[in-house]
N, C-alpha and C positions, 0 to 999 in steps of 0.2 A: 447393428453400425451405431445406432446413436450412445450404446456404453463403449463402444471403442472412441468418439468424437468427444464423448465428456471426458474419459483420460486422458486423450491427447493435449485438452486445455487443463485440465486439473492438475496433474503430475506435474508440467512445468511452473504452475501458479504453485502450488504447494512448494517445488524444488527453491521459488526465490523466496516464499516466505519462511523459509527455515534459513536461508542464506541472510536473511535481512535482521532475522532474531539472534542470529549466531553474531554477525558483525555488529547489533548496537544491544551490548548487554550490560553498558555503563547506565548507572542511574542518572536519569533527568528530572529536573524540578519541574513539574505542572503547577503554577499559579493561579489562582482563580479571585486573586484580589487586584482588581485594576489600577486600585491606587497606590498602592507601596509595590514598587519592584523590588526594593533592596531587601525587605522585611517583609513579606506577605502574612497575612493570617492565617487564608485558608490555601494551601498547597502541599501536594504529596510530590516523594520522589520514586519512582519506579524505572524500569528500563524502557528505552523507547519503542521495542517492539512489542511491550505489553499494553503502553498510552496507545500505539497504533492500533492492535486489535481490540481492546477497549473501545476507541471511536466508531473503527470499521462495526461492531458488533450494534453498537446503538445507532448509530446510521441506518442499521440495514431494520432493525427494530422500530425505528420512527417513520421510516420508506414502507414496514408492512404495516404498519397503523394507518397511515393517511391512505395507502390502497386500499384497506378493508372501507374505510369510511366511507371514500370515493365510489366503490363498490357497492354501497347499503342500498340504492335506488334500484340497481339491477337483480339482488336477490330478492329484494320484495318484487319485484315484477315476474321472477322466476317462479317466486312461491303460490302468485295469481296467477297465473296460467299455467300453473301444476295444477290449482284446483279446479279450474276451469277445464283442463284436460278431464280429469279425474271423473267431475258430472258429466261432459259429454261422453266419456266411455260409459259409465254408468249407463245413461239415457239410451245410447245404442244397444247395449247389453239388454236392458228391459226391451228396446223395441224388435231386439230377435226373437227374445224368449216369448214375445204375444205373436209374432208372424209365425213361429213353430208351433204355438198352439192353436193357431187360427189360421190358417194359411190361403184360407180364401179373403182375408181380412184386406191384404195390402195388394189389390189389383190396379190395373192402369185403369184409367177414365175410357169411358165408353166415346164412340164420336169420331174418331180417327185423330190424324194428327194433331196435335196443339200450333205446331208450327208450318204457316203457310207461306209459300212461294209469291212473292209479289212483282208485279212486272211494270 
């Protein structure tokens, strides 16, 4: 079902991107010089679809890096919890092994129920 929904969204988006690329094949000039609009020192000439594709790719990469940096504390906590879980698992396994070796070692304390009713 997820594959169908994914295809239902991606096929029209891909179709629109292809139409955009076909309709905007003429080269445009992208200037990186804010001081000279008529004769820029740093400028490139490329089709509009290519400029949009590059801008989208750079934006996705910047967003991915930003999300990765923000989630760093969560990854650190996950590693800490995993180490603690592994340590506790080893402790439980060693307790099980010792109880198998000496079955009478882990018995309930004598003297009745530890929980008493209060009136």
